[in-house]
C-alpha positions as CSV (number, residue, x, y, z in Angstrom):
1,M,-5.3,32.0,12.0
2,I,-9.0,31.8,12.8
3,K,-10.1,28.1,13.3
4,H,-12.8,28.3,16.0
5,I,-15.6,30.8,15.9
6,T,-18.1,31.2,18.7
7,V,-21.4,32.9,17.9
8,I,-23.3,34.3,20.9
9,G,-27.1,34.5,20.6
10,S,-29.1,31.8,18.8
11,G,-31.8,34.1,17.4
12,V,-32.5,34.7,13.7
13,M,-29.2,36.5,13.1
14,G,-27.0,34.3,15.4
15,R,-28.1,31.0,13.8
16,G,-27.6,32.5,10.3
17,I,-24.1,33.6,11.2
18,A,-23.3,30.2,12.7
19,Y,-24.5,28.5,9.5
20,V,-22.3,30.5,7.1
21,A,-19.3,30.1,9.5
22,A,-19.7,26.4,9.5
23,V,-20.1,26.3,5.7
24,G,-17.0,28.5,5.4
25,G,-14.9,25.8,7.1
26,F,-14.7,27.1,10.6
27,K,-15.3,25.0,13.7
28,T,-18.4,26.8,15.0
29,T,-20.1,26.9,18.4
30,L,-23.5,28.6,18.8
31,V,-24.0,29.8,22.4
32,D,-27.2,30.7,24.1
33,I,-28.4,30.7,27.8
34,S,-31.6,28.9,26.6
35,E,-31.4,25.2,25.8
36,K,-34.8,25.5,24.1
37,A,-33.5,28.3,21.9
38,L,-30.5,26.2,21.0
39,E,-32.7,23.2,20.0
40,S,-34.8,25.4,17.8
41,A,-31.6,26.9,16.2
42,K,-30.2,23.4,15.6
43,T,-33.4,22.3,13.9
44,E,-33.5,25.3,11.6
45,I,-29.8,25.2,10.8
46,N,-30.0,21.5,9.8
47,A,-33.0,22.3,7.7
48,I,-31.1,25.0,5.8
49,F,-28.3,22.5,5.2
50,E,-30.8,20.0,3.8
51,K,-32.5,22.5,1.6
52,G,-29.2,23.7,0.3
53,V,-28.5,20.1,-0.9
54,K,-31.9,19.8,-2.4
55,R,-31.5,23.0,-4.3
56,N,-28.0,22.2,-5.5
57,K,-26.5,25.1,-3.5
58,L,-24.4,22.7,-1.5
59,S,-23.0,19.2,-2.2
60,E,-24.1,16.5,0.2
61,E,-20.5,16.1,1.3
62,A,-20.2,19.9,2.0
63,A,-23.4,19.9,4.0
64,N,-22.3,16.9,6.1
65,K,-19.0,18.5,6.9
66,G,-20.7,21.7,7.7
67,M,-23.0,20.0,10.2
68,E,-20.1,18.2,11.7
69,R,-18.4,21.5,12.4
70,M,-21.4,22.9,14.2
71,S,-21.9,22.5,18.0
72,Y,-24.2,24.1,20.5
73,S,-23.6,25.1,24.1
74,S,-25.0,27.1,27.0
75,D,-21.5,27.4,28.6
76,L,-20.4,30.8,27.4
77,E,-17.2,31.0,29.5
78,G,-16.0,27.5,28.6
79,T,-16.7,28.0,24.9
80,V,-15.0,31.3,24.4
81,S,-11.9,30.1,26.3
82,N,-11.1,28.0,23.2
83,S,-12.1,30.5,20.6
84,D,-10.2,32.5,18.0
85,M,-13.0,34.8,17.2
86,V,-16.3,35.6,19.0
87,I,-19.2,37.1,17.1
88,E,-21.9,38.6,19.3
89,A,-25.5,38.5,18.0
90,V,-27.6,39.4,21.0
91,P,-30.4,42.0,21.0
92,E,-29.6,45.7,20.3
93,N,-29.5,46.6,23.9
94,I,-26.3,48.2,25.2
95,D,-26.6,46.8,28.7
96,I,-26.9,43.2,27.3
97,K,-23.9,43.8,25.0
98,R,-21.9,45.3,27.9
99,N,-22.5,42.1,30.0
100,V,-21.5,39.9,27.1
101,F,-18.3,41.7,26.2
102,E,-17.2,42.1,29.8
103,T,-17.7,38.3,30.3
104,I,-16.0,37.2,27.1
105,D,-13.1,39.6,27.7
106,Q,-12.4,37.8,31.0
107,H,-12.4,34.3,29.5
108,A,-11.3,34.5,25.9
109,P,-7.6,34.0,25.1
110,E,-5.5,37.0,24.4
111,H,-5.3,36.4,20.6
112,C,-9.1,36.2,20.3
113,Y,-10.9,38.8,18.2
114,F,-14.3,40.2,19.1
115,A,-17.0,41.2,16.6
116,T,-20.4,42.7,17.2
117,N,-23.2,42.2,14.7
118,T,-24.8,45.5,15.7
119,S,-26.6,47.4,12.9
120,T,-26.4,50.8,14.6
121,M,-24.5,50.8,17.8
122,S,-21.0,52.2,18.3
123,P,-18.2,49.6,18.1
124,T,-16.0,52.1,19.9
125,E,-18.3,52.1,22.9
126,I,-18.6,48.3,22.8
127,A,-14.8,48.0,22.6
128,S,-14.6,50.1,25.8
129,F,-16.2,47.2,27.7
130,T,-13.0,45.2,27.1
131,N,-9.3,45.4,27.7
132,R,-8.6,44.8,24.0
133,P,-10.2,47.6,22.0
134,G,-7.8,47.0,19.2
135,K,-9.3,43.6,18.6
136,V,-12.9,44.7,18.5
137,I,-14.8,45.4,15.3
138,A,-18.4,45.5,14.0
139,M,-19.4,42.9,11.4
140,H,-23.0,43.8,10.3
141,F,-24.6,40.8,8.7
142,F,-28.0,40.9,6.8
143,N,-31.1,38.8,7.2
144,P,-31.4,36.1,6.0
145,V,-27.7,35.6,6.5
146,H,-27.3,32.6,4.2
147,K,-28.8,34.5,1.3
148,M,-27.6,38.1,1.7
149,P,-24.2,38.6,0.1
150,L,-22.9,41.5,2.1
151,I,-21.1,42.0,5.5
152,E,-20.7,45.7,6.5
153,I,-17.4,46.0,8.4
154,I,-17.1,49.0,10.7
155,K,-13.9,50.2,12.4
156,G,-14.1,51.7,15.9
157,L,-11.8,54.4,17.1
158,D,-9.2,52.0,18.4
159,T,-9.7,49.0,16.0
160,A,-6.3,47.8,14.7
161,E,-5.7,47.2,11.0
162,D,-4.9,43.6,11.8
163,T,-8.4,43.2,13.1
164,V,-9.9,44.7,9.9
165,T,-7.8,42.3,7.8
166,V,-9.0,39.3,9.9
167,A,-12.6,40.3,9.7
168,N,-12.4,40.7,5.9
169,E,-10.7,37.3,5.6
170,V,-13.3,35.6,7.7
171,A,-16.1,37.2,5.7
172,V,-14.6,36.0,2.4
173,K,-14.4,32.5,3.7
174,M,-18.0,32.7,4.6
175,G,-18.7,33.5,1.0
176,K,-19.5,37.2,1.5
177,E,-18.7,40.5,-0.1
178,T,-17.6,43.3,2.3
179,V,-17.5,47.0,2.6
180,T,-15.3,48.6,5.2
181,V,-16.3,52.0,6.7
182,N,-15.5,54.2,9.6
183,E,-17.8,54.4,12.5
184,F,-20.8,56.8,12.4
185,P,-24.2,56.2,13.8
186,G,-26.2,53.8,11.5
187,F,-23.1,53.2,9.4
188,V,-24.3,53.1,5.7
189,T,-27.1,50.5,5.2
190,S,-29.0,51.0,8.5
191,R,-29.3,54.8,7.9
192,I,-30.9,54.3,4.5
193,S,-33.0,51.3,5.5
194,A,-34.3,53.0,8.6
195,L,-35.4,56.0,6.6
196,V,-37.1,54.0,4.0
197,G,-38.9,51.8,6.5
198,N,-40.0,54.7,8.7
199,E,-41.2,56.7,5.6
200,A,-43.3,53.6,4.5
201,F,-45.0,53.7,7.9
202,Y,-45.8,57.4,7.6
203,M,-47.3,56.7,4.1
204,L,-49.4,53.9,5.6
205,Q,-50.5,56.2,8.5
206,E,-51.4,58.9,5.9
207,G,-53.5,56.5,3.9
208,V,-51.3,56.8,0.8
209,G,-51.8,53.1,0.0
210,S,-52.1,49.6,1.5
211,P,-49.0,47.8,2.7
212,E,-49.2,45.5,-0.3
213,E,-49.3,48.5,-2.8
214,I,-46.5,50.3,-1.1
215,D,-44.3,47.2,-1.0
216,K,-45.1,46.5,-4.7
217,A,-44.2,50.1,-5.7
218,I,-40.9,49.9,-3.9
219,K,-40.0,46.5,-5.3
220,L,-41.0,47.1,-8.9
221,G,-40.3,50.9,-9.1
222,L,-37.0,51.0,-7.2
223,N,-35.9,47.4,-7.8
224,Y,-35.7,46.5,-4.1
225,P,-35.7,42.8,-3.5
226,M,-38.2,43.2,-0.6
227,G,-40.7,45.9,0.2
228,P,-40.1,47.9,3.4
229,F,-43.0,46.2,5.3
230,E,-41.9,42.8,4.2
231,L,-38.4,43.6,5.4
232,G,-39.6,45.2,8.6
233,D,-41.6,42.1,9.5
234,L,-38.6,39.9,8.7
235,V,-36.1,41.9,10.8
236,G,-38.7,42.6,13.5
237,L,-40.6,45.8,14.0
238,D,-39.3,46.0,17.6
239,T,-35.7,45.9,16.2
240,R,-36.6,48.5,13.6
241,L,-38.1,50.8,16.3
242,N,-35.0,50.4,18.6
243,N,-32.7,51.3,15.7
244,L,-34.8,54.4,14.9
245,K,-34.8,55.5,18.5
246,Y,-31.0,55.3,18.6
247,L,-30.6,57.1,15.2
248,H,-33.1,59.8,16.4
249,E,-31.0,60.4,19.5
250,T,-27.7,60.5,17.6
251,L,-28.6,61.9,14.2
252,G,-31.7,64.1,14.7
253,E,-35.3,64.7,13.9
254,K,-35.4,63.0,10.5
255,Y,-35.2,59.6,12.3
256,R,-38.1,60.2,14.7
257,P,-40.1,56.9,14.7
258,C,-43.5,57.1,13.1
259,P,-46.3,56.9,15.7
260,L,-47.9,54.0,13.8
261,L,-44.8,51.9,14.0
262,V,-44.7,52.6,17.8
263,K,-48.4,51.5,18.0
264,Y,-47.7,48.2,16.2
265,V,-44.8,47.4,18.6
266,K,-46.9,48.3,21.6
267,A,-49.6,45.9,20.3
268,G,-47.1,43.1,20.0
269,R,-47.4,43.1,16.2
270,I,-43.6,42.9,15.7
271,G,-43.3,40.7,12.7
272,R,-42.8,37.1,11.6
273,K,-41.3,36.0,14.9
274,A,-44.6,36.9,16.6
275,G,-46.8,35.6,13.8
276,V,-48.2,39.0,13.0
277,G,-46.7,42.4,12.1
278,V,-47.8,44.5,9.2
279,Y,-48.8,41.2,7.6
280,D,-50.4,38.2,9.3
281,Y,-48.3,35.0,9.1
282,R,-50.3,32.8,11.5
283,E,-51.9,30.6,8.9
284,Q,-48.8,30.3,6.7
285,G,-47.2,27.6,8.9
286,G,-43.9,29.4,9.2
287,S,-41.6,31.1,6.6
288,D,-39.2,29.5,4.2
289,N,-36.0,31.4,4.1
290,A,-33.7,28.7,2.7
């Protein structure tokens, strides 16, 4: 039975995963090497709890219990030694992920399950960094985690059926719907999302329309909840570019990153987290994702 979940990485995705884990009834520890990042995550998570109460999405009692289940730590080894499941949410860099999984494999108890929040990378390769490939799986959450209803669950070559069952049970307790698919680069959602986002940049480069007009067309014409540029800025254009590079390497020419997207990333215009991406957020005073 999963009682204690450790989430590694206190960025946008990590803090969102920690929040839904705590709301779902799990004792939850958010781990990061940066104390400053942890303080920022704690402030944001508490704000989401408070807004949930104000908007009648959570009772005050549920919010208080959720906050009581949350803890924050920079001690990775000590935290995972008492965990039943570890969910990794570090940047999409295979060397960083290798270091994390090799470390947690040494310190986590034998019964502990490992999940990676990767949106494109191979859970089979990530599992190879451990001595327990049967207990490794991908759980792809979507941003903002507390709003998006889906978790994409991806089985690696050696993932045991018990691990698939546990991942689905944890997702349901977090209040999520799931789809379970076999591993292939980009899975389901990332392949489609990357194509749409990349094509939007090609249209912008070609002068087809402004970002506002392209986003509006996609939202109202195709019933997407967010336009491709709005979504790219939210996820991070650097993250989108890294995903496209990986998909280009593994799936071929149709995923070649648009030169304009590359230019935006080189300019540091990577989205909301930088204050400016396709759109400028510097005078908005931050975003409201609750």
